[in-house]
Residue, then its C-alpha position, 0 to 999 in steps of 0.5 A: m842393788k843386785n848386779s845385772s849378771p848373777v850367772f857370773y857374779g852370784d848375789a854380789i851387790l852394788i851401791r847406787n847413789s844417784y847416778e854413781l855406782h860403787v862397790v865394796i872391796d876389802k871394806t873399802i868403797f870404790p867408784a864403779q862402772e857397768f858395761q853391757i857386753n851382750e843381752r846376758v853378760f855385763r862387765y863391772l870395773a872399779l876405780e883404783n889408782i886413777v885406773y878402772l880395773p875389772i872386778i869379779q865375785r869370789e864367795g859372794r864378795w867383790g875382788f879385783e880380777s887377776k891380770n892373767t887368765p888362769a889357763v895361761s902358763d908362766t912361760l907364755i906370760d914371760f914370752l909376751s913380757d918382751n915389748n917387741v913381741k907384745i906389740r905385734l900380738i896384743r889387741k890394743e883396741i880391746k879394753h876391759s869393757d869390751v869382754g866378759p868377766m873371767t871365770s874359772a870354768k872357761s879358759f877364755q873371755f868373750d866379746k859381744d861377737h863371741n871372739r875368744f881372748l886370753k888376758i895377759n898382763n892386763g892386755y887382751y890377745r885374740v885366740k883363733q883356731d885353724k881348720f886342723g884344730s891348732m890354736y894361735i894368738n892372732g895379733d895385728y902384726d903376727i901370730l903365735p901358735l899355742k898348745e894346751t896341756d893339762g888345761r894351760f896354754y903354752i907356746n907351740s914350740h916344736i915343729s912336729h906338733g902342728q902349727y908352731s912358733c918360728h921365733k928364733e934367737v941368734l946365738q951370742k959370739p965371743n968378741l974373738f968371733s964377732n965377724h963370724k956368721n950368725y947361727y940361731f936357736d929355733n923356738s923349740v930349743l929356746q923353750a927346752v933350754s928355759g925349762e931345764q936346769l941346764l941354764k942354771n947349772a951353766k958357767p957364766f961366760l965372763d968368769v971363764y973368758l977373762s981368765l982364759e981368753s987366749k985359750f978360746s978357739a972356734s969349734s972345728d965341728i959345731d957351727s957357732a960353738f967355741f972350744i976350750n978345756d976339751n969341750d965345745y960350748f954355745l954362748y947363750q944368755d951369757k952362759m956356757l952350754v956344753v954341747k957334744q956332736l952325736g954324729g952327722d947332724y945331731y947334737t946334745f947338751l951336757d951338764d955336770i949333773n946329767s952327763e948323758g944329755n937330755i936335750y937333743l938338737y938337729k942342724n943340717k950342715k947347710s942350715n943356720t938354725y938348730y932345732l929340737l929333736k925328739k929324744n931317741e929320734y936320731k937313733k931310728k934306723w931307716k931303710y936305704n938303697i946303697r949306691n956306689s960308683h961301680c969302679k972297675v979299677k982303683r984309679q976311677i973317680p977317687s974317693g967315690c970308688m971307696n965310699t958308698y952312699c945311700e938313696t932313699p926309696e922314694l927318690s929311687t922310685l922317682l928316678k926309675r920313673n924318669i930313667h929315660n932322662g938319665f944317661r951313661i958317661l963313657n970313661a967317667d973316671k977320666k971325665l968326672e971328679l967328685y964334687s965338693g966331697i959329697d958322695g954321689f955327685y960329680r963335676s965335669k973336669n972340662d966344664m966346671r958348671s956341669l954337675y951330675y948325680l950317679s944313681s943305680d946301674d951307672v945311670y947319671f942325671h943332670v943336677s944344678e947346685v942350690d948355693n944359698i943357705e935356706e931357712r928350711v929345716t932340711p935345706v935343698y942342696f941340688k936340683i935334679y933335671g931332665k935332659n933335652k934331645n942333645e942330652e944336655i940339661n933341661h931346666d924346664f923339667l925338674i925331677s926333684d929337689i935334693c937334700i943331703l943328710k948324714d947318717f947318725y951311725d956311720k956318717k954316710t951321705i944320704v940323698r933324699t927328697p925334701i919330704e923324706a928328709q924332714e920325715i927322717a930328721l925330725g920324725l914326722d909322718k909323711a902327711y905332716s911333712q908335706k904340709l910343713l914343706r909347703w909352709q916353709q916354701h911360702s914363709s922362707e921367701g924373705m931374709v933374716v935381718e938383724r934389728g938396726s941393720a942397714e937393710i932395716e934402715q933402707l926399708s924405712q927410707r923406701l917406705s917413707n918415699p912417695f910412690n906412684v899411685d898410677e903404677v899401683k893401679k896398673i898392677t891391680 
């Protein structure tokens, strides 16, 4: 008998014996089933090893459908092979009989409601598109942003490409440093490292560690790196990745084959995550307004007298508009001291809680410090506030959040607004930097916890405890 969807299966035929349906695949007869997806689309499955699997037509003959959509890249397949990732994204309720057949002309398979799916390892992942045109896998518990390159789907791993995957992995630590703080590779770095020869060429950690354990030490310049044999290394997937600081907040991987480095990283001093940097982005020169303490004698505000620092144009404009919230401090050299070695920021010698930022023309502004490590690309260091009638800090009037970066060339302190900081650090345009900042502000309200940690155990216990429904009703 003819199949019910010749537009998909051509003239491929089936065998019907009473109420039973069969197909011939490679000269073998298999029991088959027919399912109707919509008015025009039918789906056929054949029984192989007690499991019904979808079949398609190739050159007039039946064959088993591939377990992966042809448009899916190997890196995406590998990423979703991790069961901890898979269970968050796969649509378990979608079966082979719920979607139409795979075709070479289309990247997706569709259900009766025209929802799009990618098939990966015989599982189905729903694909959606946001209002900006970015595609993503929409799972039951998470999302995974995608990008399409040359007709194939990859994880959208770079933060400058639009919506991106915020998956990150903690860097391994040698046993000697097991009590050190955790640092992470952003997904953009993970994808870059996996796609290069860098990992294959790297030395296995144990081969070196077992023979030279006593010579290992923590790197003095690079967070989470260790130092041995005149080089700094990251430990990742039990391999030693040579890393070099380029200046300020910028780094690169090196290997024996490519001594120039071809993977560039950015990590703010106050951040716990390394991000992929577009090649040569760190070499861009930006225009800044030079600031200094305008010292009249060398004794005034040590260090601050000698070092200039930079203020970005947007911040300069913002502070000029709020100049009425600034003030001058008489005998500043006797009353203030440089704060935490950060040029431009000072603390009262008489009140350790009083902090100030020195802008142009000897005008100071009240500031408060943000002392936690943030999940943002460019964490906030300080907040600049207005003043009240007594010229004391007015916490109800926030002028701007402040980010601190180091210039690549001369390592000078650069004082920036968060939007400017992201533009400069990752080479983003202003409009996208604004969107990214809003997204990070919403997504960084939680905390990073390790699997199996005490925080997870406490959460599980709290969720299992009975709660007062009346309290919920009061809120709603």
